[in-house]
C-alpha positions as CSV (number, residue, x, y, z in Angstrom):
1,M,-19.1,-2.9,-22.4
2,S,-17.7,-1.0,-25.4
3,V,-14.0,-1.4,-26.3
4,A,-13.2,2.2,-24.9
5,Q,-14.2,0.8,-21.4
6,T,-12.1,-2.5,-21.2
7,A,-9.3,-0.2,-20.3
8,A,-11.1,1.9,-17.8
9,P,-10.4,0.8,-14.2
10,A,-13.0,-0.8,-11.9
11,W,-13.4,2.3,-9.9
12,L,-14.2,4.6,-12.8
13,A,-17.4,4.7,-14.2
14,V,-18.8,6.2,-17.5
15,P,-20.2,9.6,-16.3
16,D,-24.4,10.1,-17.4
17,D,-22.9,13.6,-18.2
18,A,-19.4,14.2,-18.9
19,N,-20.0,18.2,-18.3
20,A,-21.3,17.5,-14.8
21,L,-19.0,18.9,-11.8
22,P,-19.0,16.1,-8.6
23,D,-19.8,18.3,-5.7
24,A,-17.3,16.4,-3.4
25,V,-14.8,17.2,-6.0
26,W,-15.0,20.8,-7.3
27,P,-14.7,24.1,-5.2
28,A,-18.8,24.7,-3.7
29,G,-20.3,26.9,-6.1
30,A,-18.4,26.0,-9.0
31,D,-20.8,25.9,-12.1
32,R,-21.1,26.7,-15.8
33,D,-22.3,29.7,-17.3
34,A,-24.7,30.2,-20.3
35,E,-22.0,29.5,-22.7
36,G,-21.2,26.4,-21.0
37,A,-17.9,27.7,-19.3
38,I,-17.0,26.6,-16.0
39,R,-17.1,29.3,-13.4
40,L,-14.8,29.4,-10.1
41,G,-15.9,31.9,-7.3
42,G,-17.9,33.2,-10.4
43,V,-15.2,34.0,-12.8
44,S,-15.3,32.0,-16.2
45,T,-12.5,30.0,-16.6
46,R,-12.2,30.8,-20.1
47,A,-11.9,34.4,-19.4
48,L,-9.2,33.7,-16.6
49,A,-7.2,31.6,-19.5
50,A,-7.3,34.9,-21.7
51,E,-6.3,36.9,-18.9
52,F,-3.4,35.0,-17.4
53,G,-2.9,32.3,-19.7
54,T,-2.2,28.4,-18.8
55,P,-1.2,26.6,-17.3
56,L,-2.7,28.2,-14.5
57,Y,-3.6,27.5,-10.7
58,V,-7.0,29.0,-9.7
59,I,-7.4,28.9,-5.9
60,D,-11.2,29.5,-4.6
61,E,-10.5,31.9,-1.9
62,E,-14.2,31.6,-0.1
63,A,-13.8,27.9,-0.6
64,A,-10.7,28.0,1.3
65,R,-12.1,30.1,4.1
66,E,-14.9,28.2,4.5
67,A,-13.0,25.1,4.7
68,A,-10.7,26.6,7.4
69,R,-13.8,27.4,9.5
70,M,-15.3,24.3,9.2
71,T,-12.1,22.8,10.5
72,L,-11.9,24.9,13.1
73,A,-15.0,24.6,14.3
74,A,-15.1,20.5,13.8
75,F,-12.2,20.3,16.4
76,R,-13.2,22.8,18.7
77,D,-16.6,21.6,19.3
78,A,-15.4,18.2,19.6
79,A,-12.7,19.3,22.1
80,T,-15.6,21.1,24.0
81,R,-17.7,18.4,24.3
82,H,-14.6,16.7,26.2
83,G,-13.5,19.8,28.4
84,T,-10.5,21.0,26.7
85,D,-9.9,23.1,23.9
86,A,-8.3,22.4,20.3
87,Q,-6.0,24.5,18.6
88,V,-5.8,24.2,14.5
89,Y,-2.6,24.7,12.5
90,Y,-2.9,25.3,8.9
91,A,0.0,23.2,7.2
92,G,1.5,25.2,5.4
93,K,3.4,22.9,3.1
94,A,0.3,22.2,1.1
95,F,0.2,25.3,-0.4
96,L,1.8,28.5,1.0
97,S,1.5,32.2,0.1
98,A,0.6,35.6,1.8
99,D,-2.3,35.9,1.2
100,V,-3.3,32.3,2.6
101,V,-1.4,33.0,5.4
102,R,-3.8,36.1,6.3
103,W,-6.7,33.7,5.1
104,M,-6.1,31.1,7.5
105,L,-5.3,33.8,10.5
106,A,-8.5,35.9,9.8
107,E,-10.4,32.8,10.1
108,G,-8.7,31.8,13.4
109,L,-6.1,29.2,12.5
110,R,-2.3,29.0,13.4
111,V,0.2,28.4,10.9
112,D,2.6,25.4,10.7
113,V,5.6,26.0,8.7
114,C,8.7,23.1,7.9
115,T,11.8,25.5,6.6
116,G,13.2,28.5,7.0
117,G,11.7,29.9,3.6
118,E,7.9,28.9,4.9
119,L,8.8,30.9,8.0
120,A,9.7,33.7,6.3
121,V,6.5,33.5,4.2
122,A,4.5,33.5,7.3
123,L,6.4,36.1,9.5
124,G,6.5,38.2,5.6
125,A,2.7,38.0,5.8
126,G,2.6,39.8,9.1
127,A,1.8,36.8,10.9
128,D,2.1,36.8,15.2
129,P,5.3,34.7,15.6
130,S,3.5,32.7,18.2
131,L,0.7,31.9,16.4
132,L,3.3,29.7,14.4
133,G,4.7,26.1,15.0
134,F,7.8,25.0,13.1
135,H,8.8,21.4,12.1
136,G,11.1,19.4,10.2
137,N,13.3,16.6,10.8
138,N,16.8,18.5,9.7
139,K,16.2,22.4,10.9
140,S,19.9,23.7,10.4
141,M,21.0,26.4,13.0
142,I,20.3,29.1,10.9
143,E,16.5,28.3,10.8
144,L,16.6,27.5,14.6
145,A,18.0,30.6,15.2
146,A,15.8,32.2,13.0
147,A,12.7,30.9,14.8
148,V,13.6,31.6,18.2
149,D,14.8,35.0,17.5
150,A,11.5,35.7,15.8
151,G,9.3,34.5,19.1
152,I,8.0,31.1,17.4
153,G,5.4,29.9,19.3
154,S,6.7,26.5,19.6
155,I,9.1,23.9,17.8
156,V,8.5,20.4,17.2
157,I,11.8,18.6,18.2
158,D,12.7,15.6,15.7
159,S,16.0,14.0,17.0
160,F,18.8,13.7,19.3
161,D,20.7,16.0,17.3
162,E,17.9,18.6,17.3
163,I,18.2,18.9,20.8
164,E,21.4,19.7,21.3
165,R,21.7,22.3,18.4
166,L,18.6,24.3,19.7
167,G,20.1,24.0,23.1
168,A,23.1,25.9,21.2
169,V,21.0,28.4,19.6
170,L,19.6,29.5,23.2
171,D,22.7,29.3,24.9
172,G,23.3,33.1,25.9
173,R,20.2,34.6,24.6
174,G,18.4,34.6,28.1
175,V,15.1,33.4,26.3
176,A,12.4,30.2,26.8
177,Q,11.7,27.8,23.6
178,R,8.2,25.7,23.4
179,V,9.1,22.7,22.6
180,L,7.2,19.2,21.5
181,I,8.5,16.1,20.8
182,R,7.7,14.4,17.4
183,V,7.2,10.7,18.3
184,N,6.5,8.3,16.0
185,S,3.7,6.0,17.1
186,G,4.1,2.8,14.9
187,V,0.9,3.4,13.5
188,H,1.2,4.2,9.5
189,A,-2.0,4.9,7.7
190,E,-2.6,5.0,4.0
191,T,-6.1,6.2,2.6
192,H,-8.7,3.8,4.4
193,D,-5.7,1.4,6.2
194,F,-3.3,1.4,8.5
195,L,-0.5,-0.8,9.6
196,A,0.8,-0.9,13.4
197,T,4.8,-1.8,13.4
198,A,6.7,-1.9,16.5
199,H,9.3,0.2,14.9
200,E,8.6,2.4,11.8
201,D,11.4,2.8,9.4
202,Q,11.8,6.2,8.4
203,K,13.3,9.7,9.0
204,F,10.8,11.5,11.2
205,G,10.4,11.6,14.7
206,F,11.1,9.6,18.0
207,T,10.3,6.1,18.8
208,I,7.9,5.6,21.5
209,A,11.1,3.8,23.5
210,D,13.3,6.8,22.8
211,A,10.7,9.7,23.6
212,P,11.3,9.3,27.2
213,A,14.8,9.8,27.3
214,A,14.5,12.7,24.6
215,A,12.1,14.6,27.2
216,A,14.9,14.1,30.1
217,R,17.4,15.1,27.9
218,I,15.4,18.6,26.8
219,R,14.6,19.0,30.3
220,E,17.9,18.9,31.5
221,I,19.1,22.2,28.9
222,A,18.3,25.6,30.0
223,G,15.5,27.2,28.1
224,L,14.0,24.3,26.6
225,E,10.3,24.2,27.6
226,L,8.7,20.7,27.0
227,V,5.2,21.1,26.1
228,G,3.8,18.2,24.7
229,L,4.1,15.4,22.0
230,H,3.6,15.6,18.3
231,G,2.3,12.8,16.2
232,H,1.6,12.3,12.6
233,I,0.5,9.0,10.9
234,G,0.1,10.1,7.1
235,S,-1.7,11.7,4.6
236,Q,-4.7,11.2,2.6
237,I,-6.8,9.2,5.4
238,F,-10.5,8.7,5.1
239,G,-11.5,6.9,8.3
240,T,-10.5,7.4,12.2
241,S,-9.0,3.9,13.0
242,G,-5.1,5.0,12.6
243,F,-5.5,8.3,14.2
244,E,-7.4,6.7,17.0
245,E,-4.6,4.1,17.8
246,S,-2.3,6.4,17.6
247,A,-3.9,8.8,20.1
248,T,-4.3,6.4,22.4
249,R,-0.5,5.2,22.4
250,L,0.5,8.7,22.3
251,V,-2.0,9.1,25.6
252,A,0.1,6.8,27.5
253,L,3.5,8.0,26.4
254,L,2.2,11.5,27.8
255,H,1.1,9.5,31.4
256,E,4.4,8.2,30.9
257,I,6.6,11.2,30.7
258,G,4.6,13.4,33.1
259,G,3.8,16.9,33.1
260,L,3.1,17.8,29.7
261,T,0.1,19.8,28.6
262,T,-0.4,19.4,24.6
263,L,-0.8,16.9,22.1
264,N,-0.8,17.5,18.8
265,L,-2.1,15.0,16.4
266,G,-0.9,16.2,13.2
267,G,-3.2,16.3,10.1
268,G,-3.2,14.1,7.1
269,F,-7.5,14.1,6.3
270,G,-8.3,13.0,3.0
271,I,-10.6,14.7,0.2
272,A,-12.0,13.9,-2.1
273,Y,-10.0,13.6,-5.9
274,T,-12.3,12.0,-7.9
275,S,-16.1,11.0,-7.7
276,A,-15.0,7.7,-6.5
277,D,-13.5,9.0,-3.4
278,D,-15.5,9.1,-0.3
279,P,-13.6,10.7,2.4
280,S,-15.1,11.3,6.4
281,P,-16.3,14.2,6.6
282,I,-14.0,16.5,9.0
283,A,-16.5,16.7,11.9
284,D,-17.0,12.8,12.1
285,L,-13.0,12.7,12.2
286,A,-12.7,15.3,15.0
287,D,-15.3,13.8,16.9
288,G,-13.8,10.0,16.8
289,I,-10.0,11.3,17.5
290,V,-11.0,13.2,20.3
291,A,-13.2,10.4,21.8
292,A,-10.7,8.1,21.5
293,V,-8.0,10.9,23.6
294,A,-10.9,11.0,25.8
295,R,-11.3,7.4,26.6
296,A,-7.6,6.7,26.8
297,C,-7.3,9.9,29.0
298,G,-10.3,8.2,31.4
299,G,-8.7,4.5,31.2
300,L,-5.4,6.0,32.9
301,G,-7.3,8.5,35.2
302,I,-5.6,11.9,33.6
303,P,-7.3,15.1,32.2
304,L,-7.2,15.6,28.7
305,P,-4.6,17.7,27.4
306,M,-4.7,20.7,25.2
307,L,-5.0,19.4,21.6
308,A,-3.6,20.4,18.2
309,F,-4.2,19.5,14.8
310,E,-2.5,20.4,11.4
311,P,-4.7,20.1,8.7
312,G,-3.8,21.2,5.2
313,R,-5.1,19.0,2.0
314,V,-8.7,19.3,3.5
315,I,-8.7,22.9,3.8
316,I,-6.9,24.2,0.3
317,G,-6.7,21.0,-1.7
318,R,-10.7,21.0,-3.0
319,A,-10.4,25.1,-3.2
320,G,-7.4,24.3,-6.1
321,V,-8.3,24.2,-9.6
322,T,-5.5,24.1,-12.5
323,L,-6.5,25.4,-16.2
324,Y,-4.5,23.9,-19.2
325,E,-5.0,24.2,-22.6
326,V,-5.4,21.3,-25.0
327,G,-2.8,20.8,-27.5
328,T,-2.1,17.0,-29.6
329,I,-4.8,14.9,-29.2
330,K,-3.7,11.5,-30.2
331,P,-6.1,7.8,-30.0
332,V,-4.2,4.8,-29.3
333,S,-4.8,1.4,-29.6
334,L,-3.7,-1.1,-26.8
335,D,-2.6,-4.5,-26.6
336,D,-6.2,-5.9,-25.6
337,G,-8.1,-4.2,-28.6
338,A,-9.2,-1.5,-25.9
339,S,-8.3,2.2,-27.0
340,R,-7.4,5.4,-25.1
341,L,-7.6,9.1,-26.3
342,Y,-4.2,10.8,-25.3
343,V,-4.9,14.3,-24.2
344,S,-1.8,16.5,-24.1
345,V,-1.6,19.7,-22.1
346,D,0.6,22.5,-22.0
347,G,1.6,22.1,-18.5
348,G,2.4,18.3,-16.6
349,M,4.5,17.1,-13.8
350,S,6.3,20.4,-13.6
351,D,2.7,21.9,-12.2
352,N,1.8,18.9,-10.6
353,A,3.8,16.0,-9.7
354,R,1.7,14.0,-7.6
355,T,0.7,11.3,-10.3
356,A,4.2,10.6,-11.2
357,L,5.3,10.7,-7.8
358,Y,2.9,8.8,-5.8
359,G,0.1,7.5,-8.4
360,A,-2.5,9.9,-7.4
361,Q,-5.7,9.9,-9.6
362,Y,-7.3,13.3,-10.4
363,S,-10.6,14.0,-12.7
364,A,-11.0,16.4,-15.4
365,R,-13.4,18.5,-17.5
366,I,-13.3,20.7,-20.3
367,A,-14.0,24.2,-18.8
368,S,-14.5,26.2,-21.9
369,R,-17.5,24.8,-23.4
370,A,-19.9,22.3,-22.6
371,S,-20.3,19.1,-25.0
372,E,-22.8,16.8,-26.2
373,A,-20.2,14.3,-27.4
374,R,-20.1,10.9,-26.1
375,P,-17.7,9.9,-23.3
376,Q,-14.6,8.6,-24.5
377,L,-11.5,6.9,-22.2
378,S,-8.9,9.5,-22.0
379,R,-5.8,10.0,-20.5
380,V,-4.6,13.7,-19.9
381,V,-0.5,14.1,-20.3
382,G,1.9,16.7,-19.9
383,R,4.5,18.1,-22.2
384,H,7.7,16.9,-20.7
385,C,10.1,14.5,-21.6
386,E,9.1,11.6,-19.3
387,S,6.4,8.5,-20.4
388,G,5.3,9.1,-16.8
389,D,4.4,12.7,-17.3
390,I,0.7,11.8,-16.8
391,V,-1.7,14.3,-14.9
392,V,-5.0,12.8,-14.9
393,D,-4.6,8.7,-15.5
394,H,-8.4,7.8,-16.4
395,E,-11.1,9.9,-17.1
396,Y,-13.9,10.0,-19.2
397,L,-13.7,13.3,-21.2
398,P,-16.0,14.1,-24.4
399,A,-14.8,12.5,-27.4
400,D,-14.8,15.9,-29.4
401,V,-12.0,16.9,-27.0
402,A,-10.2,19.6,-29.3
403,A,-6.9,21.8,-29.5
404,G,-7.2,24.9,-28.0
405,D,-10.1,23.8,-25.6
406,V,-9.2,24.7,-21.8
407,L,-9.3,21.7,-19.4
408,A,-9.7,22.2,-16.0
409,V,-8.1,19.4,-13.2
410,P,-10.1,20.0,-10.1
411,A,-8.8,19.1,-6.4
412,T,-5.1,20.6,-6.9
413,G,-5.4,23.4,-4.2
414,A,-2.7,21.1,-1.8
415,Y,0.8,20.0,-3.3
416,C,0.6,21.0,-7.0
417,F,2.0,25.0,-6.4
418,A,3.7,23.5,-3.6
419,L,6.2,20.9,-5.2
420,A,6.0,22.7,-8.7
421,S,9.8,22.3,-10.8
422,N,11.2,24.1,-13.7
423,Y,11.4,20.6,-15.1
424,N,12.8,21.1,-19.2
425,Y,13.2,24.7,-18.5
426,V,9.2,25.4,-17.9
427,P,8.3,28.2,-15.9
428,R,6.1,27.5,-13.3
429,P,2.6,29.0,-13.4
430,P,1.1,31.8,-11.8
431,V,-1.5,31.7,-8.8
432,V,-4.9,33.4,-9.2
433,A,-7.4,34.2,-6.2
434,V,-11.3,34.1,-7.0
435,R,-13.8,35.6,-5.2
436,G,-17.2,37.1,-5.5
437,G,-16.3,37.3,-9.6
438,E,-13.1,39.1,-9.3
439,A,-9.8,37.4,-10.1
440,R,-6.4,38.7,-8.6
441,V,-2.8,37.4,-9.3
442,I,-1.2,36.0,-5.7
443,V,1.8,34.5,-6.7
444,R,3.4,35.6,-9.9
445,G,4.3,33.1,-12.7
446,E,7.6,32.8,-13.7
447,S,9.0,33.7,-17.4
448,I,11.4,32.0,-19.7
449,D,13.4,35.3,-18.9
450,D,13.0,34.6,-15.4
451,L,14.5,31.2,-15.8
452,L,17.5,32.5,-18.0
453,A,18.8,35.5,-15.4
454,R,19.5,32.3,-12.8
455,D,22.3,30.9,-15.4
456,V,25.5,32.7,-14.8
457,G,27.1,31.6,-17.9
458,L,24.2,33.2,-20.0
459,A,24.0,36.3,-17.6
460,A,28.2,36.5,-18.4
461,R,27.4,36.2,-22.2
462,S,24.9,39.0,-21.9
463,I,27.5,41.2,-19.8
464,E,29.9,40.6,-22.5
465,G,27.6,41.1,-25.5
466,N,26.8,44.6,-24.6
467,A,30.5,45.7,-23.5
């Protein structure tokens, strides 16, 4: 074992080829051109960086659409085999823009939103309001009124307070609003494992014990039409065990409450961020979850409800790649005699907060060229004033990585743009969609002037200076 390898985590293997693009992590069709540059959607990353600058979010449109088609087909096929139907809502919180809304609708999906802002994006993109679902643990009266007035398809009720708020919004409007109850099933899944507890300590949803009382109160309020239950057990989940246990508990509750036709089992399906990740194929997940619902319904002698799911990451995550320009290179000797190469890039936690927030693992490749240099244990870090500003915690990059190289981090389509900030007054990057050898901006990037324009003190000084 080399000195450099001793600091590497056990899951990270030294690559045979530090230029290779593992199929499970990168968008389908990603490759390198004759000059060694990575291509996404048929467009050179070198050309993308030159035209649009870095950092840059790149979304492979065809990859996102194909993932949407595969996901919808998987759940509908599984549901059909058991004599019911399935709807798939794209979870807009993963990444939302007008173009993405249109892609999802064109592929037959619906769209799930969580705030008034996300609702506005979906409606602005031309979405049929009846194809939208509205989540959130603290929806305001203004947001609820906007959703009802738009004619939203369903609202997922999260608390007793929200029942009363929504009832007040509906009072005098003379319309009916379809609602589901969000239920905390007591199953919490994190990647491969799940932990069942009697009551979860979290902000979302009703406990199973409280859900019947919530249903009774909803049915007392004119205009509220209770159609089903909703459950969500976590994110970045690779197996079916947690989903199956949650489904079994929710089916029993569905039967207890009675008169419900819909069961929404949420999302949280995982993707590969590194070559060590091995998520279950979406078709296998669909088969296992729907079969669990069928078994639970069969045991109670009740028909299967209409099923709904809310995937986000599994649709948009792998379709996204973030490009950076390499700046400072710094070899660091560690206490145990190992060494690590710190590779600083021109972005960081402002465009990808997941590593700092969750300890998320990513991979990286030099995108602007191929290299024959030996692999060197590296850590890709950002430009922000935080020691935790890490983009890729552990990776083997070619030892000749240098300032000016374009670095690509794959699987960044979900929760990177969505969580972006202006920390240290860094503008948020643009989002570019690629397809068929062409690239176009779908979300404009910010400039420093954009940020300064929001500072009232600076705006006042500018006005005084021009007086």
